[in-house]
N, C-alpha and C positions, 0 to 999 in steps of 0.2 A: 503494499500500499503506499503511494505516495503522500508525505506529511503535507505537501502544498494543499493537497485536496482533501486534507483528512476534516472531519468535523470535530472540533472539541481542542484546540490547539491550547498550551501552556499558557499562564498568566502569573503575574507577579502577585497580585492581592489575595487577600485571604477573607473567608467570611467572618464577619464581625464578633461572632459567637464561637468561634474555632479555639479550642484549647488543646486538642488533642492532636498527634503528629498526623495519624490517618486522616483525620477531616482537613487539616491544613492540605498534606501532600495529595491527595486524590483529588482534591479541588483544585490546586494551582496546575497539578499535570494533565488535567482534562480527562479524568475518568467519571465525575459526577457532576451533577449540579443539583441544588435543591429547588422542590416546587413550593411545596408549602411546609411548615414546620414537620419533620418527622416523615417526609414524602420526598423520594429522589429520582432523577433521572440519571440512568446508566447510560452514558455516552459511548460510542464505538470503543474506544480503550476498554472502559469499564466493562463493557458487554463481554469483550472478547475474554477477559478473566473470570468474569461470573460462568461463561459457559464452559471454560477450563475446571473449575472448580465443582460445577454440575455434573461434568463428565466423569472425574475421579470418584465423586458420590455414587454415581450411577453404576459405574464398574464394579464397584467393592459391594454395592447393595447386590447387585444381580449375581456375582460370585459368590455371594452370602444364601442365595437361593430365595432372595426376596423377587416380588413382582409388580412391575411398575403400572400405575393405572393414575385416573384423576377424577377429582370430585369437583361438582360446581362450585362456584365461589359464593352463591346466595344460599344460604342454609335455611330450609323451613321452620320458621320460628317454633312450630308445634315440636320437633326434634328436641330443641332446647329446653322446652317445658316439661319433656317428659322426664329429663333428669334435673329439673329444677335449676339448671345453670343460667336461664334467662335472667334469673334474680339474683343468683349467688355469685355468678362469675366475677373475678376482682379484675379483669382487664379491660373493662367497659366493653361492651356490645354495642355494636352501630347496627340500629334497625331501620330497615326500609319497606316500603310498601312498592307493590307494582300497581299499574293502573287498573287491576281486577280486586284491588284492596286485598292481596294476599300479603301476609306479613313475612318477611325474611329477617334474618341477621347476615351481615357481612361476615363470613369466615374467619373467626377467631384461631380456631385449632377445629380438628375434624373428628374427633372420635364419636360422636352420635351420627355423622354423615355414613362412617363407615360401619356401625353397627347396622344402620338403615339399610344400607347395600347388601350387607352380608344376610340379614334376616329375609331379604328377598329371595333367597335360595333355601333349598331345603338341605342344611347341612348335616352330615352324618359325621359320626367319630371317624369314618374313613377318609373322609375330607381333610380332616385336621392333622398336623398341625398348617398353617400357612401366614406368610407375612406380605402384605401388599403396602406399597410406597407410592409417592407422589412428589412432584415439585410443584408446588401451588401458591399462589398470591394469598397472604394471611394480612389480616386488618384488626389492628387493637388501638383502642382510643386511651393511648399511654396520656397520664397526666403531664409527663414531663419527657418529651423528646429529647434526647442529648447525644453529644459526642459524635455528631456526623451519622455515620451507620451502626453506630454502637448501640442505639436504642430509638427503634423506628416505631411508626404508626401505620405502616405499610412495607411488606417486606415478602420475598421469596423464602419459602420453608420447605426443606425436605421432610416431611413427617410418614411416619411409616407405622403400622398397626399389625399386630400378630394375634392370632386366634388359636385356642389352646383347649384341649380336654380338661386340662388340671394345672395345678402350680408345678408341679414337677416337670411337666412337658414344657411349661413357659420358661423355667429357670434355664432349660437347655439353650432357647432361643435369646435370653437375656445375657447370657455368656457370649453367644454368637455375635449379638450386636455390640457387644462392649470391646470384643476383638476386632469386629469389624470398623467400628468408629476409631479404634487405635490406628489402625493401617491407614484409614482415610487421611487422619490429621498428620500422619509420618509424611504422607505423600504431598500434603499441602504445605509441609515446613513448620509444623506446629509442634512444640512438645506441650503434650498436656498433661494433667494429672486427674485422677478420677475420684471425685468428691461426693460424700454422703450429702443427701439434699432432701428438701420438703418437696410432697408433690404438687402442692399448692392447688390451683383451680382446677387442674386436670383430673385430680381424684387417686384413689389407691394407698397404697402403704407404704412403699419405700420406692426410692429413686435416687439416681445417680446423675453428677452434671462432669462433662469434660470441660475442664477449666485450664486456661494459658494464665500462668503467673505474669502479670503485667500491672504497671502502675497505673495504667489508664483504666482498669477495672473498677466496676462498681460493686464487686461482690468481696466480701471479706471472708478469707479462708483461713479455718482455724485446724492446726496441723500437731498430732502426737507424735513425736520421734520413735519413741520406743515400741509402738503400735505399727508405724507408718499408715496412718490413718489421717485422711482428710475430710473436715466437715465444713459445710456452708454455715455461715452466722445463724441462718433460720432453723438448724437442727442439731448444732453442736451442743452436745451435753456439757453444762458448766458447774463449777462450784464456786461461790464467791471466795477470794481472799480472805483467810480468818480474821476476825476482829476480837482483838482479845480484850474480854471483860471480865477476867478471872478475879475471884475475890472482892468483886463489886456486889455490895449488899441492895437489897432491894428498899428503894424509897417511895414514900407515900405518893399515890397518883395524884395530880391535881391539873388544873387548867390553867393556861398562861394566856392573856390577851397580848395578840401581836396584829394589831389592826393593819390591813392590807399587805401583810406579809405573806407571798405565795413564792413557792418555791424552795428545794431543798437547800441550796446554797444561802440564800438570804436568809432562811430559817434557821440553818446551824449556825451561823453567825449571830443572829438575834437572841438564840436559846444558850449560845456558847458552849454548843455541843458538838462531836464528832458529825460527820453528816452520815456516816454508817449507823447512827442510831435514830436518825429520821425515817419516815415511813411515807411511801407514795402509796395512795388509794386510788383506783381509777374504776368509775362503773360505766358498763358496756351493756347495751342490748344484743341478744341473738337474733337470727330470723327468725325464729318462733316467739318473740316477744320475752323472752326469758331475761331477767334481769340479773347481772352477775357484778360482784365487786371483786377486784384483783388487787393484792397488796404484796409489796416488795420492799427491799433496803432502800433507802434514798437515793442512792448514787445509780442506780441501775434504772434502764426503762423496761418497758414492757415490751416483749417479742410476741406480736399479735399471733403469729403463725403458731409459735409455741402453745400459745395461750388457746388457740382455736382447738388445737389436739387434745389438749388437758379438759376444757369445757366439752368436746364432743359437739361442736357446732361448725357450720359452714361460713359464717360471717360475723362479724362482730363491729357494733356501730356506737360511737361514744354517748352516753345519754345526753340530753339536752339539758343547758343550765336550769330551765324551767322544773325538768322531770327530777334533777339534782335536788333542787330546793324542795320539792315535795317529799322525795324518799327520805332526805337527811334534816330536813330543815334549815340548810345552812346554803350559802352562797358558793358558786365554784372555787377551789383550792382549799376548803376547809373540811372535805370528807374524810372519814376514819371507817374501820371496820367495828367499832364500839357502838353497840346497841341499833343496829340497822334493822330495818322491818325483816319478818322472818321470811316473806317471798325471795328476799335477795340471797343467791348463792355466793358464799364467800370462798375464795380460793387464796392460799398465802404460799407466797414463793419460798424455796429453801433457804433464802438468803437472809429471811426473817429468824430462823431455827438458831435457839441458842443464846439470843439477846435478853439482856435485862434492861430495865429503867430505859424504855425505847418510847420515842414521840411519835403520835399521829393526829390526825384533825380529829377535832372533838364533835364534829358534826354541828356546829355552831359559829356562825359568822364571826370571823376575827379571833378565834379561839382555837388553841392547840392543846392537846393532852400530852403530858409529860410523865415519866416514870411509869409508864404501862409495862405491865408482867404477866407472862403466860401463868395460867393456873389460880392468880388472883382476880385479874382484872378483866383477862380476856382467856376464853377456854382453849387450851391446846389443840388444833385440828387433828384431826383422825391422821391426815396426810399433809406433808409439805410437797411443793410442785416445784419443777424448774421450768418457770416460763419467763424468766429474765434475758434480756438481751445480753448475747455473750459479748465480751470486750476484751482486748487486750491485758494481758495480767490475770486473767482466768485460769481456773484450773479444770484440767480432765479429771472426773471425779474417780473413774477406776485406777488410775495409777499416782494421782496426786502430784502429776508433773504440770507446769505451767504451758499453755500451749504457744505454738511459734505462729506468727500471724502474717498472712500474705493478701495482697490485692491479686484479684483474679477478674478475668472475662471470661464468662460461660460462652462456650462454642455449640454445644450440644448437650443433649440430654436424653436418659432412657429411665422409663417410668415403668413399674408395677401398676397395672390397673385392676388385676384380679377381676373380682365380679362387678365392679362399680357401676358399669354402665348396662352390662347385661341383665343384672337384676332388677334394674330400675326401667329399662325398655321393654316393651312388649314384644312377646315372641323371639326374644334374643338368645334362642336355644339352637341346640344341635342334637341328633337323635344318637344316643348311646348305644353301646351292645346289647343292652337289655330294652332296646326299643322305646326307651323312655326319654322324653324331653329334658334338657339340662342345660343351665346357662353355660357359654362359653367364656374360658377364663383369657383374660387379655393382657397386653403390653403395648407401649408405644414408644417411639423412638424419633426425636427431632433434631435437625441442623439447620440453623439459620444462615443462610449463604451469604448475605451481605455483612453480618457480623463477624464471621469467619474472616471474609475478604479483609474487611478494616483491622481485624486482630493481625492477620499476616503483615499488613503494613507496619503495626505498632511494633512487630517483633523484627521487621526486615525493613530499616530503613538506616540514613545518617544523615549528617548535616546537609547533603548535597541533594537529597530525594530520596526516592523508593529503590529498594534492592529486591526485586521480585524472585522467588525460588524458580527455577526453570520451568517445573512442571506447569505452574500457572500465569507464568510471565505473557503479555499479551502478544508479543511475537518471540521468535527466537534472538533476532539480531535486529540493531540499530543502526542501518547503514547511512554515512554522512558523506555527502560530496562536498569536496572544497576545490573550486576553480578547475575542476576537470569533470564537468556534467557528461560528456560522453563516454569516458571510462567508467563512470559511476552508473550510468545508465546501462552499461553493458552487464556490468557485475551484478546489478538488480535484476535484469533478465535471466541470468544465468543461476542465480539463487533461486529465484521463482519456479524455473524448470526443474531445478533439484529438488523441488518439494520443500523448500525452507521458507517458513514465515520470517517475512522482512517487513519492517518499517524503514522507508527511506526518504530521509531528509533531503530533499531535492532543491530546497528554497534557494534562490539565486540573491536575494535582497537581505540575507540575513548574516551576520557574521559568524566565523567559525567558532569563536566564544561563545556566542548564543548557543549554537546548534550543539556544543559539547554540554553547556549546562541543561539544555533541554534534554539531551539524552540522559544525563544524570538525575534529573528529577523525575522522567517518565521510568527509570529505572529497569530497562531490558537487560538481560543478563550479557549480551556480547553487544560490543561497539564495534564497528568496521568503519574505516575511513578511505575513502580513494581521493588522492590528491596529487598534483604533479610531484611532490616528495616522495611518494610511495612508488612511482614508477609503475611497473607492472606488477607490483606487487600489493597487498592489502595490509593497512594497519589493524591488528587486532588487539582488543583491551577488554577484559572482563569487566564489568560494574564493580567488582569488589576489591578489585587489587589497582595498585597504580602504574604498575609495568605496560608496556606496548610491545608488542612483536610485529615483525613483517613476515608474513605469510603469502604463499602463492593460494590461488584460488583453489587448487584441489587440496591443498593442506586446510584451508577452512573448511571446504565441505566435510573433510574426513574427519577433524575435530568436532564439528557439529554433529554430525551423524554418531560419532562415538560417545 
C-alpha cells in the first residue's frame, strides 16, 4: 500500500484527555479516531491489526474444537426478563424499540441468546459437549469510558459458550479454554497471569481473568507468593492488619456530640482516637426491597461485590437520606448498628472482631457513641464476614503473609456459569440417557479485541512510537523512498510479488527525517530504505534496534520469510 494514498496519516496532536501511551500513540499514528466518548473508528491501519488479532484468536479457538457462529445484535428484551438481568445488570442495558413496538436491548453479552438458540434444538446427551463462539459488536452504557480503547461503550468481543451434561465435563473445557487463551496471548506478544475473579453480572460461582501487569491498568491484583495465587481485588480474601488493644479495659459507653463531623478521619481527630476504632455503617436495599446494614472498621471501604455474595442478592442500592432518617431517626452520617429496627439485617465485617471501646454512629443527628463493646452494648454476631475492600498492606488469611500488589489490565476472562441460565430459562434442557430432560451445565469465555490491542501497545512501545510484535503488525515492512522513487517503486513491486505485506512511503514532498519519524511512530517491525546511497542494495533496520544493514533484495526476502 502506498502511504501517499493511505487514509489516516500521522499527526502530532494528541486527544486532550489522553493520558495513556496506547491512546496517544494509536491516535498519533493514525490507527484510531474517536466518534463519541467510548466509541471509536478503526482506520485502515487499526483495522489491519484488529483483523490479525481476530485471526489468531480464530485459529486457536478452532484448534481447540470450538465452532464459530454469530448472534443478532438486537436481543429480544423478553430473554433478559427470563433471567431478571433486565433489572439487575450492572453494565447498563441500552433498550430500543422497533417500528412495530417490539422491545429489544443492544447486546452487552450473549448468554441468553445462546441458551435461546440451543433450546430451539432437541439436544440429547449425545450432542454434548460443544463450544460455540462469535466475534460480535457489544454495547455497554459504561458510566465512565476511559483510556482510549481500554474501557469502551461499544467494542468487538470474542465470546464463547460451552454446553455440558455436568460440572465434571465442564471442567475439562474450562482447562482447555485456559490453555487456549494462554497460547493466544503468547502469540499476541502478551505475558499474562491468571487471576481468580468474580463472575459479576454474568452469573455463576467462579471465574478467572487473564491479566497483563501494567501501570495503565485499572484493576488491582493481589498476589500470594507462597501459594503463587493471584486474586482480583473484588474477590481477594483479606484480613485487616492487627490493631493491638491488649490490656485495654472496657470503659462506660456514652454519646458524644460532634455537630457536623462526618467522615472517619475527621471523627478520629475530633475524638482523639485511632481511625481503627471508628466504625462505618452503610445502609443498602436489595433488589427485593430488603434493607441491610453493613458495618466495618473505619479505615476500610465496603466492596459491594463481596457484600452481594455475603447477602445473597443481585444488586445493592444505597438507602435514600429520607429512608435513613425513617429507619435510624438521624441524618446521613450518623448511622450505627445499635438499636436498628428488627427488619434491618445487620452484617459485620471481620475487621470489627476483637475490638474494645470502639465508636459508631449513635443513630442520632450530630452524635456518636464511643466505648461500645461486644457482649455488653452490642450482641456478638453469629458470624463475621469479609466484605471490606482489599487494599495494600492487607494479609492473606490462610498464610498470614502480606499481599504483593500490582496494577493490571484484564484482556480476557473465563467463567463457570453452571446452571445459572439453564435453570432460569424455560426448556433449557437436554435429554439424558434415562430419557429425562435435564438442564445443561454452561461456561463462557470472552476476549475484548480492542482492549487487547491497546494493551499490546502499552507493553510494546518506546519514546519514538509503537513497536508491534510481528504477528499482528499492520504490515511486515515499511519501505521508504529517499530521492530514488524509480528504484523504490521497483522494490515495492517485487515485495508485493513475493507476497510480503508492505507499506510504501512514496511521498515526495516530505523529508527523510519525517519519514523515519513516521515509521518509528507507526511501529512496523522492519524498515527498508531505498536511496542513491544504498545503490543496488536496500537498507534494513529493525524497529527495536539502532543498527542498519545493507542487503540485497534476495537477502531481504529470505530474512523476512525466515
